[in-house]
PDB file of N, CA, C and O in Angstrom:
ATOM      1  N   MET A   1      84.452  83.670 107.633  1.00  0.00           N
ATOM      2  CA  MET A   1      85.349  84.451 106.785  1.00  0.00           C
ATOM      3  C   MET A   1      84.759  84.634 105.398  1.00  0.00           C
ATOM      4  O   MET A   1      84.898  85.700 104.798  1.00  0.00           O
ATOM      5  N   LYS A   2      84.103  83.603 104.885  1.00  0.00           N
ATOM      6  CA  LYS A   2      83.604  83.651 103.519  1.00  0.00           C
ATOM      7  C   LYS A   2      82.597  84.782 103.307  1.00  0.00           C
ATOM      8  O   LYS A   2      82.558  85.377 102.230  1.00  0.00           O
ATOM      9  N   LYS A   3      81.783  85.085 104.321  1.00  0.00           N
ATOM     10  CA  LYS A   3      80.774  86.121 104.130  1.00  0.00           C
ATOM     11  C   LYS A   3      81.368  87.528 104.183  1.00  0.00           C
ATOM     12  O   LYS A   3      80.695  88.480 103.786  1.00  0.00           O
ATOM     13  N   TYR A   4      82.606  87.694 104.661  1.00  0.00           N
ATOM     14  CA  TYR A   4      83.244  89.004 104.725  1.00  0.00           C
ATOM     15  C   TYR A   4      84.248  89.239 103.606  1.00  0.00           C
ATOM     16  O   TYR A   4      84.871  90.300 103.558  1.00  0.00           O
ATOM     17  N   LEU A   5      84.420  88.279 102.708  1.00  0.00           N
ATOM     18  CA  LEU A   5      85.407  88.412 101.646  1.00  0.00           C
ATOM     19  C   LEU A   5      85.153  89.627 100.766  1.00  0.00           C
ATOM     20  O   LEU A   5      86.087  90.346 100.411  1.00  0.00           O
ATOM     21  N   ARG A   6      83.907  89.857 100.417  1.00  0.00           N
ATOM     22  CA  ARG A   6      83.580  90.983  99.527  1.00  0.00           C
ATOM     23  C   ARG A   6      83.918  92.320 100.185  1.00  0.00           C
ATOM     24  O   ARG A   6      84.450  93.211  99.522  1.00  0.00           O
ATOM     25  N   GLU A   7      83.617  92.476 101.479  1.00  0.00           N
ATOM     26  CA  GLU A   7      83.906  93.723 102.174  1.00  0.00           C
ATOM     27  C   GLU A   7      85.411  93.954 102.296  1.00  0.00           C
ATOM     28  O   GLU A   7      85.886  95.078 102.132  1.00  0.00           O
ATOM     29  N   ILE A   8      86.154  92.898 102.583  1.00  0.00           N
ATOM     30  CA  ILE A   8      87.604  93.017 102.678  1.00  0.00           C
ATOM     31  C   ILE A   8      88.190  93.356 101.311  1.00  0.00           C
ATOM     32  O   ILE A   8      89.104  94.173 101.200  1.00  0.00           O
ATOM     33  N   GLU A   9      87.655  92.720 100.275  1.00  0.00           N
ATOM     34  CA  GLU A   9      88.134  92.968  98.918  1.00  0.00           C
ATOM     35  C   GLU A   9      87.898  94.421  98.500  1.00  0.00           C
ATOM     36  O   GLU A   9      88.804  95.067  97.974  1.00  0.00           O
ATOM     37  N   VAL A  10      86.710  94.928  98.725  1.00  0.00           N
ATOM     38  CA  VAL A  10      86.387  96.304  98.339  1.00  0.00           C
ATOM     39  C   VAL A  10      87.237  97.289  99.139  1.00  0.00           C
ATOM     40  O   VAL A  10      87.726  98.277  98.591  1.00  0.00           O
ATOM     41  N   SER A  11      87.412  97.023 100.428  1.00  0.00           N
ATOM     42  CA  SER A  11      88.259  97.897 101.253  1.00  0.00           C
ATOM     43  C   SER A  11      89.692  97.914 100.733  1.00  0.00           C
ATOM     44  O   SER A  11      90.321  98.970 100.667  1.00  0.00           O
ATOM     45  N   GLY A  12      90.195  96.766 100.370  1.00  0.00           N
ATOM     46  CA  GLY A  12      91.554  96.682  99.826  1.00  0.00           C
ATOM     47  C   GLY A  12      91.701  97.425  98.514  1.00  0.00           C
ATOM     48  O   GLY A  12      92.697  98.114  98.295  1.00  0.00           O
ATOM     49  N   LEU A  13      90.710  97.290  97.637  1.00  0.00           N
ATOM     50  CA  LEU A  13      90.762  97.989  96.354  1.00  0.00           C
ATOM     51  C   LEU A  13      90.684  99.500  96.546  1.00  0.00           C
ATOM     52  O   LEU A  13      91.403 100.248  95.883  1.00  0.00           O
ATOM     53  N   ILE A  14      89.821  99.951  97.446  1.00  0.00           N
ATOM     54  CA  ILE A  14      89.684 101.389  97.692  1.00  0.00           C
ATOM     55  C   ILE A  14      90.974 101.952  98.292  1.00  0.00           C
ATOM     56  O   ILE A  14      91.454 102.998  97.853  1.00  0.00           O
ATOM     57  N   LEU A  15      91.533 101.273  99.283  1.00  0.00           N
ATOM     58  CA  LEU A  15      92.782 101.752  99.885  1.00  0.00           C
ATOM     59  C   LEU A  15      93.941 101.741  98.883  1.00  0.00           C
ATOM     60  O   LEU A  15      94.781 102.641  98.893  1.00  0.00           O
ATOM     61  N   THR A  16      93.983 100.735  98.032  1.00  0.00           N
ATOM     62  CA  THR A  16      95.026 100.686  97.013  1.00  0.00           C
ATOM     63  C   THR A  16      94.881 101.845  96.034  1.00  0.00           C
ATOM     64  O   THR A  16      95.869 102.488  95.679  1.00  0.00           O
ATOM     65  N   ALA A  17      93.667 102.111  95.601  1.00  0.00           N
ATOM     66  CA  ALA A  17      93.430 103.229  94.682  1.00  0.00           C
ATOM     67  C   ALA A  17      93.765 104.563  95.350  1.00  0.00           C
ATOM     68  O   ALA A  17      94.388 105.424  94.730  1.00  0.00           O
ATOM     69  N   ILE A  18      93.357 104.738  96.602  1.00  0.00           N
ATOM     70  CA  ILE A  18      93.682 105.970  97.333  1.00  0.00           C
ATOM     71  C   ILE A  18      95.189 106.117  97.465  1.00  0.00           C
ATOM     72  O   ILE A  18      95.725 107.210  97.288  1.00  0.00           O
ATOM     73  N   GLY A  19      95.869 105.035  97.772  1.00  0.00           N
ATOM     74  CA  GLY A  19      97.319 105.076  97.906  1.00  0.00           C
ATOM     75  C   GLY A  19      98.021 105.448  96.609  1.00  0.00           C
ATOM     76  O   GLY A  19      98.983 106.216  96.619  1.00  0.00           O
ATOM     77  N   ILE A  20      97.550 104.913  95.505  1.00  0.00           N
ATOM     78  CA  ILE A  20      98.155 105.232  94.210  1.00  0.00           C
ATOM     79  C   ILE A  20      97.921 106.694  93.855  1.00  0.00           C
ATOM     80  O   ILE A  20      98.833 107.373  93.383  1.00  0.00           O
ATOM     81  N   VAL A  21      96.708 107.181  94.079  1.00  0.00           N
ATOM     82  CA  VAL A  21      96.403 108.586  93.786  1.00  0.00           C
ATOM     83  C   VAL A  21      97.225 109.509  94.689  1.00  0.00           C
ATOM     84  O   VAL A  21      97.770 110.508  94.218  1.00  0.00           O
ATOM     85  N   CYS A  22      97.319 109.188  95.970  1.00  0.00           N
ATOM     86  CA  CYS A  22      98.125 110.001  96.901  1.00  0.00           C
ATOM     87  C   CYS A  22      99.588 109.993  96.496  1.00  0.00           C
ATOM     88  O   CYS A  22     100.267 111.016  96.587  1.00  0.00           O
ATOM     89  N   ALA A  23     100.078 108.838  96.047  1.00  0.00           N
ATOM     90  CA  ALA A  23     101.472 108.748  95.616  1.00  0.00           C
ATOM     91  C   ALA A  23     101.707 109.609  94.378  1.00  0.00           C
ATOM     92  O   ALA A  23     102.771 110.212  94.243  1.00  0.00           O
ATOM     93  N   LEU A  24     100.742 109.674  93.486  1.00  0.00           N
ATOM     94  CA  LEU A  24     100.881 110.495  92.291  1.00  0.00           C
ATOM     95  C   LEU A  24     100.818 111.985  92.618  1.00  0.00           C
ATOM     96  O   LEU A  24     101.533 112.784  92.014  1.00  0.00           O
ATOM     97  N   ILE A  25      99.969 112.360  93.567  1.00  0.00           N
ATOM     98  CA  ILE A  25      99.762 113.773  93.877  1.00  0.00           C
ATOM     99  C   ILE A  25     100.796 114.299  94.867  1.00  0.00           C
ATOM    100  O   ILE A  25     101.471 115.288  94.583  1.00  0.00           O
ATOM    101  N   TRP A  26     100.932 113.657  96.021  1.00  0.00           N
ATOM    102  CA  TRP A  26     101.754 114.190  97.107  1.00  0.00           C
ATOM    103  C   TRP A  26     103.089 113.496  97.276  1.00  0.00           C
ATOM    104  O   TRP A  26     103.945 113.988  98.010  1.00  0.00           O
ATOM    105  N   GLY A  27     103.284 112.399  96.637  1.00  0.00           N
ATOM    106  CA  GLY A  27     104.565 111.702  96.764  1.00  0.00           C
ATOM    107  C   GLY A  27     104.387 110.299  97.306  1.00  0.00           C
ATOM    108  O   GLY A  27     103.340 109.944  97.848  1.00  0.00           O
ATOM    109  N   THR A  28     105.422 109.525  97.148  1.00  0.00           N
ATOM    110  CA  THR A  28     105.368 108.112  97.474  1.00  0.00           C
ATOM    111  C   THR A  28     105.118 107.847  98.952  1.00  0.00           C
ATOM    112  O   THR A  28     104.394 106.913  99.296  1.00  0.00           O
ATOM    113  N   SER A  29     105.704 108.650  99.828  1.00  0.00           N
ATOM    114  CA  SER A  29     105.592 108.362 101.259  1.00  0.00           C
ATOM    115  C   SER A  29     104.150 108.446 101.753  1.00  0.00           C
ATOM    116  O   SER A  29     103.763 107.694 102.647  1.00  0.00           O
ATOM    117  N   PHE A  30     103.352 109.347 101.189  1.00  0.00           N
ATOM    118  CA  PHE A  30     101.957 109.457 101.611  1.00  0.00           C
ATOM    119  C   PHE A  30     101.125 108.276 101.111  1.00  0.00           C
ATOM    120  O   PHE A  30     100.277 107.749 101.832  1.00  0.00           O
ATOM    121  N   GLY A  31     101.377 107.876  99.886  1.00  0.00           N
ATOM    122  CA  GLY A  31     100.573 106.826  99.295  1.00  0.00           C
ATOM    123  C   GLY A  31     100.999 105.417  99.634  1.00  0.00           C
ATOM    124  O   GLY A  31     100.210 104.479  99.515  1.00  0.00           O
ATOM    125  N   ALA A  32     102.237 105.259 100.054  1.00  0.00           N
ATOM    126  CA  ALA A  32     102.757 103.911 100.284  1.00  0.00           C
ATOM    127  C   ALA A  32     102.024 103.192 101.409  1.00  0.00           C
ATOM    128  O   ALA A  32     101.760 101.994 101.307  1.00  0.00           O
ATOM    129  N   TRP A  33     101.695 103.903 102.475  1.00  0.00           N
ATOM    130  CA  TRP A  33     101.018 103.256 103.603  1.00  0.00           C
ATOM    131  C   TRP A  33      99.620 102.796 103.227  1.00  0.00           C
ATOM    132  O   TRP A  33      99.244 101.659 103.514  1.00  0.00           O
ATOM    133  N   ALA A  34      98.850 103.657 102.592  1.00  0.00           N
ATOM    134  CA  ALA A  34      97.490 103.282 102.204  1.00  0.00           C
ATOM    135  C   ALA A  34      97.520 102.163 101.169  1.00  0.00           C
ATOM    136  O   ALA A  34      96.760 101.199 101.264  1.00  0.00           O
ATOM    137  N   CYS A  35      98.394 102.296 100.188  1.00  0.00           N
ATOM    138  CA  CYS A  35      98.486 101.280  99.148  1.00  0.00           C
ATOM    139  C   CYS A  35      98.997  99.958  99.720  1.00  0.00           C
ATOM    140  O   CYS A  35      98.508  98.890  99.350  1.00  0.00           O
ATOM    141  N   GLY A  36      99.959 100.026 100.601  1.00  0.00           N
ATOM    142  CA  GLY A  36     100.490  98.815 101.224  1.00  0.00           C
ATOM    143  C   GLY A  36      99.442  98.085 102.048  1.00  0.00           C
ATOM    144  O   GLY A  36      99.337  96.860 101.985  1.00  0.00           O
ATOM    145  N   PHE A  37      98.667  98.840 102.822  1.00  0.00           N
ATOM    146  CA  PHE A  37      97.624  98.213 103.619  1.00  0.00           C
ATOM    147  C   PHE A  37      96.524  97.643 102.724  1.00  0.00           C
ATOM    148  O   PHE A  37      95.988  96.572 103.007  1.00  0.00           O
ATOM    149  N   GLY A  38      96.184  98.354 101.645  1.00  0.00           N
ATOM    150  CA  GLY A  38      95.205  97.845 100.691  1.00  0.00           C
ATOM    151  C   GLY A  38      95.671  96.569 100.021  1.00  0.00           C
ATOM    152  O   GLY A  38      94.896  95.630  99.844  1.00  0.00           O
ATOM    153  N   LEU A  39      96.944  96.538  99.650  1.00  0.00           N
ATOM    154  CA  LEU A  39      97.496  95.325  99.046  1.00  0.00           C
ATOM    155  C   LEU A  39      97.544  94.176 100.044  1.00  0.00           C
ATOM    156  O   LEU A  39      97.371  93.015  99.673  1.00  0.00           O
ATOM    157  N   LEU A  40      97.779  94.502 101.306  1.00  0.00           N
ATOM    158  CA  LEU A  40      97.764  93.475 102.348  1.00  0.00           C
ATOM    159  C   LEU A  40      96.364  92.863 102.491  1.00  0.00           C
ATOM    160  O   LEU A  40      96.226  91.647 102.625  1.00  0.00           O
ATOM    161  N   LEU A  41      95.337  93.705 102.461  1.00  0.00           N
ATOM    162  CA  LEU A  41      93.969  93.191 102.522  1.00  0.00           C
ATOM    163  C   LEU A  41      93.645  92.335 101.299  1.00  0.00           C
ATOM    164  O   LEU A  41      93.014  91.285 101.420  1.00  0.00           O
ATOM    165  N   LEU A  42      94.081  92.787 100.121  1.00  0.00           N
ATOM    166  CA  LEU A  42      93.867  91.986  98.914  1.00  0.00           C
ATOM    167  C   LEU A  42      94.626  90.659  98.991  1.00  0.00           C
ATOM    168  O   LEU A  42      94.153  89.635  98.499  1.00  0.00           O
ATOM    169  N   LEU A  43      95.793  90.689  99.605  1.00  0.00           N
ATOM    170  CA  LEU A  43      96.571  89.463  99.766  1.00  0.00           C
ATOM    171  C   LEU A  43      95.859  88.469 100.670  1.00  0.00           C
ATOM    172  O   LEU A  43      95.877  87.267 100.408  1.00  0.00           O
ATOM    173  N   VAL A  44      95.227  88.967 101.739  1.00  0.00           N
ATOM    174  CA  VAL A  44      94.470  88.090 102.639  1.00  0.00           C
ATOM    175  C   VAL A  44      93.338  87.405 101.873  1.00  0.00           C
ATOM    176  O   VAL A  44      93.136  86.197 101.989  1.00  0.00           O
ATOM    177  N   VAL A  45      92.604  88.196 101.088  1.00  0.00           N
ATOM    178  CA  VAL A  45      91.505  87.624 100.306  1.00  0.00           C
ATOM    179  C   VAL A  45      92.040  86.646  99.271  1.00  0.00           C
ATOM    180  O   VAL A  45      91.477  85.570  99.072  1.00  0.00           O
ATOM    181  N   PHE A  46      93.135  87.029  98.611  1.00  0.00           N
ATOM    182  CA  PHE A  46      93.721  86.154  97.599  1.00  0.00           C
ATOM    183  C   PHE A  46      94.188  84.835  98.199  1.00  0.00           C
ATOM    184  O   PHE A  46      93.979  83.775  97.609  1.00  0.00           O
ATOM    185  N   LEU A  47      94.819  84.894  99.369  1.00  0.00           N
ATOM    186  CA  LEU A  47      95.286  83.653  99.998  1.00  0.00           C
ATOM    187  C   LEU A  47      94.125  82.745 100.379  1.00  0.00           C
ATOM    188  O   LEU A  47      94.210  81.527 100.220  1.00  0.00           O
ATOM    189  N   TYR A  48      93.044  83.328 100.881  1.00  0.00           N
ATOM    190  CA  TYR A  48      91.880  82.514 101.203  1.00  0.00           C
ATOM    191  C   TYR A  48      91.331  81.853  99.939  1.00  0.00           C
ATOM    192  O   TYR A  48      91.014  80.663  99.927  1.00  0.00           O
ATOM    193  N   LYS A  49      91.227  82.658  98.873  1.00  0.00           N
ATOM    194  CA  LYS A  49      90.694  82.117  97.629  1.00  0.00           C
ATOM    195  C   LYS A  49      91.671  81.163  96.951  1.00  0.00           C
ATOM    196  O   LYS A  49      91.250  80.283  96.201  1.00  0.00           O
ATOM    197  N   ALA A  50      92.969  81.324  97.203  1.00  0.00           N
ATOM    198  CA  ALA A  50      93.957  80.418  96.623  1.00  0.00           C
ATOM    199  C   ALA A  50      93.821  79.013  97.212  1.00  0.00           C
ATOM    200  O   ALA A  50      94.036  78.016  96.522  1.00  0.00           O
ATOM    201  N   PHE A  51      93.464  78.948  98.489  1.00  0.00           N
ATOM    202  CA  PHE A  51      93.259  77.640  99.105  1.00  0.00           C
ATOM    203  C   PHE A  51      91.966  76.985  98.627  1.00  0.00           C
ATOM    204  O   PHE A  51      91.774  75.783  98.806  1.00  0.00           O
ATOM    205  N   HIS A  52      91.089  77.768  98.026  1.00  0.00           N
ATOM    206  CA  HIS A  52      89.850  77.262  97.434  1.00  0.00           C
ATOM    207  C   HIS A  52      89.857  77.597  95.935  1.00  0.00           C
ATOM    208  O   HIS A  52      88.924  78.213  95.420  1.00  0.00           O
ATOM    209  N   TRP A  53      90.926  77.179  95.249  1.00  0.00           N
ATOM    210  CA  TRP A  53      91.209  77.616  93.885  1.00  0.00           C
ATOM    211  C   TRP A  53      90.096  77.268  92.908  1.00  0.00           C
ATOM    212  O   TRP A  53      89.732  78.106  92.083  1.00  0.00           O
ATOM    213  N   LYS A  54      89.555  76.090  92.971  1.00  0.00           N
ATOM    214  CA  LYS A  54      88.546  75.677  91.985  1.00  0.00           C
ATOM    215  C   LYS A  54      87.296  76.537  92.067  1.00  0.00           C
ATOM    216  O   LYS A  54      86.648  76.798  91.053  1.00  0.00           O
ATOM    217  N   GLU A  55      86.962  76.969  93.253  1.00  0.00           N
ATOM    218  CA  GLU A  55      85.768  77.796  93.442  1.00  0.00           C
ATOM    219  C   GLU A  55      86.000  79.243  92.985  1.00  0.00           C
ATOM    220  O   GLU A  55      85.074  79.900  92.510  1.00  0.00           O
ATOM    221  N   TYR A  56      87.242  79.738  93.130  1.00  0.00           N
ATOM    222  CA  TYR A  56      87.548  81.143  92.864  1.00  0.00           C
ATOM    223  C   TYR A  56      88.636  81.329  91.810  1.00  0.00           C
ATOM    224  O   TYR A  56      89.415  82.278  91.905  1.00  0.00           O
ATOM    225  N   GLU A  57      88.711  80.464  90.824  1.00  0.00           N
ATOM    226  CA  GLU A  57      89.803  80.512  89.851  1.00  0.00           C
ATOM    227  C   GLU A  57      89.833  81.827  89.066  1.00  0.00           C
ATOM    228  O   GLU A  57      90.899  82.418  88.896  1.00  0.00           O
ATOM    229  N   ARG A  58      88.703  82.277  88.600  1.00  0.00           N
ATOM    230  CA  ARG A  58      88.625  83.523  87.817  1.00  0.00           C
ATOM    231  C   ARG A  58      89.046  84.721  88.661  1.00  0.00           C
ATOM    232  O   ARG A  58      89.804  85.570  88.194  1.00  0.00           O
ATOM    233  N   ASP A  59      88.564  84.797  89.892  1.00  0.00           N
ATOM    234  CA  ASP A  59      88.919  85.894  90.790  1.00  0.00           C
ATOM    235  C   ASP A  59      90.411  85.915  91.080  1.00  0.00           C
ATOM    236  O   ASP A  59      91.019  86.984  91.136  1.00  0.00           O
ATOM    237  N   ASN A  60      91.004  84.745  91.264  1.00  0.00           N
ATOM    238  CA  ASN A  60      92.429  84.672  91.576  1.00  0.00           C
ATOM    239  C   ASN A  60      93.280  85.219  90.443  1.00  0.00           C
ATOM    240  O   ASN A  60      94.274  85.901  90.693  1.00  0.00           O
ATOM    241  N   LYS A  61      92.912  84.936  89.215  1.00  0.00           N
ATOM    242  CA  LYS A  61      93.663  85.464  88.074  1.00  0.00           C
ATOM    243  C   LYS A  61      93.555  86.981  88.017  1.00  0.00           C
ATOM    244  O   LYS A  61      94.528  87.651  87.672  1.00  0.00           O
ATOM    245  N   GLN A  62      92.395  87.536  88.345  1.00  0.00           N
ATOM    246  CA  GLN A  62      92.232  88.988  88.376  1.00  0.00           C
ATOM    247  C   GLN A  62      93.062  89.607  89.488  1.00  0.00           C
ATOM    248  O   GLN A  62      93.659  90.665  89.294  1.00  0.00           O
ATOM    249  N   TYR A  63      93.110  88.967  90.650  1.00  0.00           N
ATOM    250  CA  TYR A  63      93.893  89.490  91.765  1.00  0.00           C
ATOM    251  C   TYR A  63      95.370  89.527  91.440  1.00  0.00           C
ATOM    252  O   TYR A  63      96.056  90.497  91.764  1.00  0.00           O
ATOM    253  N   ILE A  64      95.856  88.500  90.815  1.00  0.00           N
ATOM    254  CA  ILE A  64      97.265  88.476  90.437  1.00  0.00           C
ATOM    255  C   ILE A  64      97.577  89.657  89.534  1.00  0.00           C
ATOM    256  O   ILE A  64      98.593  90.327  89.717  1.00  0.00           O
ATOM    257  N   PHE A  65      96.723  89.914  88.573  1.00  0.00           N
ATOM    258  CA  PHE A  65      96.907  91.025  87.650  1.00  0.00           C
ATOM    259  C   PHE A  65      96.840  92.367  88.374  1.00  0.00           C
ATOM    260  O   PHE A  65      97.689  93.226  88.138  1.00  0.00           O
ATOM    261  N   ILE A  66      95.858  92.571  89.244  1.00  0.00           N
ATOM    262  CA  ILE A  66      95.695  93.834  89.981  1.00  0.00           C
ATOM    263  C   ILE A  66      96.884  94.087  90.898  1.00  0.00           C
ATOM    264  O   ILE A  66      97.412  95.198  90.936  1.00  0.00           O
ATOM    265  N   ILE A  67      97.303  93.085  91.623  1.00  0.00           N
ATOM    266  CA  ILE A  67      98.419  93.256  92.555  1.00  0.00           C
ATOM    267  C   ILE A  67      99.717  93.553  91.805  1.00  0.00           C
ATOM    268  O   ILE A  67     100.501  94.393  92.247  1.00  0.00           O
ATOM    269  N   LEU A  68      99.953  92.886  90.690  1.00  0.00           N
ATOM    270  CA  LEU A  68     101.162  93.156  89.921  1.00  0.00           C
ATOM    271  C   LEU A  68     101.169  94.568  89.351  1.00  0.00           C
ATOM    272  O   LEU A  68     102.210  95.226  89.347  1.00  0.00           O
ATOM    273  N   ILE A  69     100.029  95.039  88.874  1.00  0.00           N
ATOM    274  CA  ILE A  69      99.950  96.410  88.336  1.00  0.00           C
ATOM    275  C   ILE A  69     100.187  97.434  89.431  1.00  0.00           C
ATOM    276  O   ILE A  69     100.920  98.401  89.223  1.00  0.00           O
ATOM    277  N   ALA A  70      99.575  97.239  90.600  1.00  0.00           N
ATOM    278  CA  ALA A  70      99.754  98.189  91.704  1.00  0.00           C
ATOM    279  C   ALA A  70     101.209  98.223  92.164  1.00  0.00           C
ATOM    280  O   ALA A  70     101.745  99.301  92.419  1.00  0.00           O
ATOM    281  N   ILE A  71     101.848  97.076  92.273  1.00  0.00           N
ATOM    282  CA  ILE A  71     103.255  97.026  92.668  1.00  0.00           C
ATOM    283  C   ILE A  71     104.126  97.698  91.610  1.00  0.00           C
ATOM    284  O   ILE A  71     105.062  98.423  91.951  1.00  0.00           O
ATOM    285  N   LEU A  72     103.833  97.470  90.350  1.00  0.00           N
ATOM    286  CA  LEU A  72     104.587  98.096  89.262  1.00  0.00           C
ATOM    287  C   LEU A  72     104.454  99.612  89.311  1.00  0.00           C
ATOM    288  O   LEU A  72     105.446 100.320  89.136  1.00  0.00           O
ATOM    289  N   ILE A  73     103.251 100.122  89.543  1.00  0.00           N
ATOM    290  CA  ILE A  73     103.044 101.574  89.630  1.00  0.00           C
ATOM    291  C   ILE A  73     103.830 102.155  90.800  1.00  0.00           C
ATOM    292  O   ILE A  73     104.453 103.207  90.656  1.00  0.00           O
ATOM    293  N   LEU A  74     103.815 101.494  91.950  1.00  0.00           N
ATOM    294  CA  LEU A  74     104.567 101.998  93.098  1.00  0.00           C
ATOM    295  C   LEU A  74     106.079 101.990  92.838  1.00  0.00           C
ATOM    296  O   LEU A  74     106.773 102.934  93.218  1.00  0.00           O
ATOM    297  N   PHE A  75     106.591 100.944  92.200  1.00  0.00           N
ATOM    298  CA  PHE A  75     108.016 100.911  91.891  1.00  0.00           C
ATOM    299  C   PHE A  75     108.393 102.020  90.908  1.00  0.00           C
ATOM    300  O   PHE A  75     109.446 102.642  91.049  1.00  0.00           O
ATOM    301  N   ILE A  76     107.549 102.267  89.926  1.00  0.00           N
ATOM    302  CA  ILE A  76     107.794 103.357  88.990  1.00  0.00           C
ATOM    303  C   ILE A  76     107.815 104.693  89.718  1.00  0.00           C
ATOM    304  O   ILE A  76     108.662 105.541  89.440  1.00  0.00           O
ATOM    305  N   GLN A  77     106.881 104.884  90.655  1.00  0.00           N
ATOM    306  CA  GLN A  77     106.854 106.112  91.439  1.00  0.00           C
ATOM    307  C   GLN A  77     108.119 106.278  92.261  1.00  0.00           C
ATOM    308  O   GLN A  77     108.667 107.376  92.351  1.00  0.00           O
ATOM    309  N   ILE A  78     108.583 105.193  92.860  1.00  0.00           N
ATOM    310  CA  ILE A  78     109.807 105.267  93.663  1.00  0.00           C
ATOM    311  C   ILE A  78     111.004 105.619  92.784  1.00  0.00           C
ATOM    312  O   ILE A  78     111.847 106.424  93.181  1.00  0.00           O
ATOM    313  N   LEU A  79     111.086 105.025  91.599  1.00  0.00           N
ATOM    314  CA  LEU A  79     112.202 105.303  90.709  1.00  0.00           C
ATOM    315  C   LEU A  79     112.156 106.730  90.182  1.00  0.00           C
ATOM    316  O   LEU A  79     113.205 107.350  90.012  1.00  0.00           O
ATOM    317  N   ILE A  80     110.984 107.261  89.922  1.00  0.00           N
ATOM    318  CA  ILE A  80     110.859 108.630  89.411  1.00  0.00           C
ATOM    319  C   ILE A  80     111.239 109.647  90.473  1.00  0.00           C
ATOM    320  O   ILE A  80     111.853 110.665  90.153  1.00  0.00           O
ATOM    321  N   LYS A  81     110.894 109.401  91.710  1.00  0.00           N
ATOM    322  CA  LYS A  81     111.154 110.353  92.797  1.00  0.00           C
ATOM    323  C   LYS A  81     112.624 110.445  93.166  1.00  0.00           C
ATOM    324  O   LYS A  81     113.036 111.425  93.788  1.00  0.00           O
ATOM    325  N   ARG A  82     113.422 109.458  92.802  1.00  0.00           N
ATOM    326  CA  ARG A  82     114.852 109.475  93.176  1.00  0.00           C
ATOM    327  C   ARG A  82     115.610 110.356  92.296  1.00  0.00           C
ATOM    328  O   ARG A  82     116.823 110.496  92.457  1.00  0.00           O
TER     329      ARG A  82
END
């Protein structure tokens, strides 16, 4: 698992970014699936690194920040569309 962390992380970041852009352009329903799956991949990486906190402490703090910002953007999009 450790050797695939970087690939999973990059895939999650790309899908999250695509989801946010799609949500801004075409609406929340298009972007929610891509962003949700990207956040799920980031969550998998974060959970693995959380169990190895001392080795990945800096990365974990960045993940918390990225995930909170992405969730905040999606909630704002949902509130604006209503």
